C-alpha positions in Angstrom: 52.9 94.9 -63.4 50.6 96.9 -61.2 47.2 97.2 -62.9 44.5 99.9 -62.4 41.0 98.5 -61.7 38.6 99.1 -64.5 35.6 101.0 -63.1 33.0 99.3 -65.4 30.4 102.0 -64.6 27.6 100.0 -66.3 28.6 96.7 -64.8 28.5 95.1 -68.3 32.2 94.6 -69.1 34.6 91.6 -69.3 37.5 93.9 -68.4 39.0 93.7 -64.9 42.0 96.0 -65.0 44.4 97.9 -67.3 47.7 99.7 -67.4 49.4 101.8 -70.1 52.4 103.8 -71.1 53.2 106.2 -73.9 52.9 103.7 -76.7 51.2 100.6 -75.2 48.2 99.4 -73.2 47.7 96.1 -71.4 44.2 94.9 -70.6 43.3 92.2 -68.1 40.0 90.5 -68.6 37.9 88.8 -65.9 39.2 85.4 -67.0 42.7 86.8 -66.1 43.9 86.8 -69.7 46.0 89.8 -70.6 46.3 91.4 -74.0 49.0 93.9 -74.9 48.4 96.4 -77.7 51.2 98.7 -78.9 51.7 101.5 -81.4 53.5 98.9 -83.5 50.3 97.0 -84.2 47.5 99.5 -83.9 47.1 103.1 -84.9 47.9 106.0 -82.6 44.2 107.0 -82.7 43.1 103.5 -81.7 45.6 103.4 -78.9 44.5 106.9 -77.7 40.9 105.9 -77.8 41.6 102.7 -75.8 43.4 104.8 -73.1 40.6 107.3 -72.9 37.9 104.6 -72.5 40.1 102.7 -69.9 40.3 105.8 -67.8 36.6 106.6 -68.3 35.8 103.1 -67.0 33.1 102.5 -69.7 33.0 101.5 -73.3 36.4 99.8 -73.7 35.1 96.2 -74.0 32.6 97.4 -76.7 35.3 99.3 -78.5 37.5 96.1 -78.6 34.6 93.9 -79.8 33.6 96.4 -82.5 37.0 97.4 -83.9 39.0 94.1 -83.1 42.4 95.8 -82.8 45.2 93.4 -83.3 47.2 92.7 -80.1 50.9 92.2 -79.9 50.8 89.4 -77.3 48.4 87.5 -75.1 49.2 85.9 -71.7 
């Protein structure tokens, strides 16, 4: 899967890249682990917020740490 680089505008994130579709988002961290979140395991609002923050390139890591959304799978 082609991943988009996470901008990390503040240089304070553990997120390296991401990709998403209509009802899912995959986040790759700097340790190369990947987490997949889907509309099946998180709310539509949470998924939407994660996509907005991913495209913004800031705040996604903090959002995940604060809200601890359950992921569907980890690789």
